[in-house]
DODRENZA-15801 format. One record per residue (C-alpha): residue in one letter; x, y, z. Coordinates in steps of 0.5 Angstrom, whole numbers, plus 500, padded with zeros to 3 digits. Example, Ala and Ser with C-alpha at 12.3 -4.5 7.8 and 13.67 -1.06 7.14 Angstrom:
// residues 2
a525491516 s527498514 
***
This chain:
// residues 233
m441186081 m442182087 s439175087 s433174091 s436167093 n441170098 d441173105 h445179103 s451177106 g454179100 y454186102 i461188106 d461195110 l467198110 s466204114 h467207121 a460209125 i460217126 e459218133 n458224138 g465226140 m469221136 i476223134 t478221126 y484226126 r488229131 g488236131 l481236128 p474238132 s470232133 p463231131 k457234135 i451231134 y444234137 e437233137 y434239133 w427236134 s425232139 r420227138 a416230144 y417237141 s415235134 r408232136 q405240136 f406240129 y402233128 n396234132 g399230138 e398224134 t405223130 e412224132 c419225129 h426226130 i430231126 g438231128 k443236127 i450235126 e456239126 m463236124 v469238119 a468234112 n474229114 t470225119 g470218120 t471214113 y471219108 l472221101 d477226098 s476229091 p481233087 f478240090 h481238096 r488239094 f486243088 m482250087 d480248080 g479241081 m472237081 d469238088 l464233091 s458235086 q462234080 l465227081 p461223076 l458217080 s462212075 s468214079 l465212086 a460207085 n460200082 l467200081 e471193080 g475192086 v482189088 l485188095 v492189096 e494185102 l499189106 s497187113 n504184115 l508190112 p516190114 d515198115 r511203114 k512205107 i508202101 t512202096 q511201088 d514194088 l508191093 f503192087 s507188082 g503183078 i497186081 d492188076 v490195078 k488198071 d480201072 k480198079 a478201086 v485199089 l483198096 i490197101 h489193107 t494195112 g490192118 w491199121 d484199123 r485195129 y487201132 w481205131 g479209137 t486208141 e492213141 n496208137 y492210131 f495217130 e502214131 g506210126 h501209120 p503206114 y503210108 l503210100 t510213097 r511218092 e513212087 a507208089 a502213088 t505215081 y505208079 l497207081 a496214077 e500212071 s496205071 e490208070 t487206077 r480209078 l480210086 v485208092 g482207099 i486205105 d485203112 s490207115 l490214118 n492218112 i494215105 d501220106 d506220111 t503226115 a510228117 d511230109 g508237108 l508236101 r503230101 p505227095 a500221094 h494226095 t497231090 i499225085 l492221085 l488227086 e491231080 a490225076 n482225078 i483219082 p479220088 i481217095 v478214101 e481214108 h480210114 l476204111 c475198116 a474191115 l478190109 k480183111 r473181109 l474182102 p477177097 k483179093 y478180086 g471179085 f468185089 h465191087 f466198091 f462204093 a464210096 v458216095 s458222099 a453228099 k453232093 v456238096 v458244092 n465247093 f467241098 g473237097 s472231102 f466228106 p464222110 v462216106 r458209107 a463205104 f461198102 a463192097 i458187094 i462180093 d460178086 q458171087 f452174090 i450178084 d445175079 k448176073 d442174069 s437179072 
***
C-alpha cells in the first residue's frame, strides 16, 4: 500500500485527457461529449433540493491513450473483458529511452542489455511533444518487425509507446501489433510524460473498462515510483 508519509508525488499520470472534438488518429471521428442530464434538469427527481450531472460521450474505441487487446487484431483473441488484471495492473516497468533516435525505426538492437522479461516495456520517443498538432500525424517513430519479435520472444508482459502508432502506418500488415497481440501482449499507444519515469523502479497500470467483444479502449495509464511504496505495509 502507499506510505502515509508521502504526498502522492509517486503517482505519474501517463495519459492524455479526452476532450470534445479532439483528434487522436487522423481519419477517425473525434469524441462528442454531451450533457445528458443537466444539473438543473436533475433537480425534478430530487425534490428540487439536490442536483447531479450525467454525461454522455460518443467516441470510437481508439481515442486518447488507449489499450489494444488481442481481439483488436484476432477474432478469437482475448477481448477487453477477458484480459486478466495481472496483464494490465501493477506491472514491473522498464523505460526504454529513445528520444534521440537517428531515424523513425525502433530496432531490436536498441533493447540490447535491457531486462524486458516479465516487464511493462515503455518506449519513450518524445513524440508526445507534438500532441494536438498536425506534426503528430506525420513521421512518427515505430517498432520494427524484428524488435516486436524480440520483445515477444523475451516474454515481455506489455508494450507501451508515446507515439501515434506502434507500427509504421504505411505498412498495412501492421507487424508489431500482429506479433505482440498474437503473443497475448497488450499494447498501449499515445502515452505521454514518459520522461518523468526512471529507467527501472516503477510499476505500471493501464486498466480499461471491461467491455465484451471490444478490442481497444481508453485507459488512465499511470505509474507508481517504487520508492514511494511502503514495502512493510
